[in-house]
N, C-alpha and C positions, 0 to 999 in steps of 0.2 A: 689304122685306116689304110686303105689301098692294098690290103692283103687278101689273097684268095687261098683257100685250102682245096687242093685238087686230090680226089680220091679215086683210085681205080681198083676194081675187084675182078679177079679171074677165077673161074672154076673149071677144073679139068674133069670131065665126065669119067674118063677111064680110071683115074686114080682117086677120084673124089677129093682132091686137094684144093683148098681155097688159097688164093694169094691176094694180098692187098698191098697197094702202093699208095703212099700219102706224100704229097709234096706241097710245101708252103711257098706260095708265090707272092712276089711284091710287084707293084706296077713297073718296076725296072728290071724284073727277072727273079729267079729263085733266090731266096735268102740262104746264103752258104752256111752261116754260123748261127743256127737257131739257139735260143737259150736252152740250158740244160733241162730245165723243167718242161719246156715244150718238147724237147727231144724225148724225154721220158714218157710223156703223154702219148707221143706217136708210137713208141716202142710198145707201150701197154695196149694200144689199139690194135697194132699188128699182131701181137701175141694172142690177144683175146679173139681176133678174127680167125687166126689159124694157129692152134696150139702146137702144131707140128712144124712151124716155120723154123728154119735153121738160122744160126747166128750169122752165117755167111750171107744168106738172103736178106736178113735184117740190115746188115752192114751195107750191102749193095743198094737196097731201097732207100736208105737214109743217107747215103754217101758219107759214111764214117767207117772207121776201122773195126775189125772183128774184136780187137782188144777193148775198144770203147763199148761195144755191145756187151761183152762179157762183164765189164765193170757195171754198166747200167742195169743189166739183167739181175745181177747180184744185189744191187741197191734197191731194185724194185721188189725183191723177195721171190724171184722165180728160181726154180730148180728143174733141170732136165730129168725126167723119169723114164726109165726103160733103156732099150738098146738105141744106139745112135741112129740106126736106120728107121726105126718105127716107134720111137719114144715120143714124148710130148712135154710141154712146159706145164708146171704146176706151181701155183702160188703157195709158198711155205710160210709166209709171214703176213 
């Protein structure tokens, strides 16, 4: 109780790239340390919203390290397919 999920979606016409930011808020401000399962759900939503989202952008939007993103992405069963500049996330398991 007392929590709000704030979602923002951005679409850039020129590049046709979608970006999504999700923030869990508490009546006293943002929750800094969301449970791992909640964090994984947020990562899953962000990746499904934009399959080309980078690990760096995920880390920035969730206020966690790139190392944590790498670990969570692997746990969720995603793999980067293609070149680093124009690849995408694919669920392998």
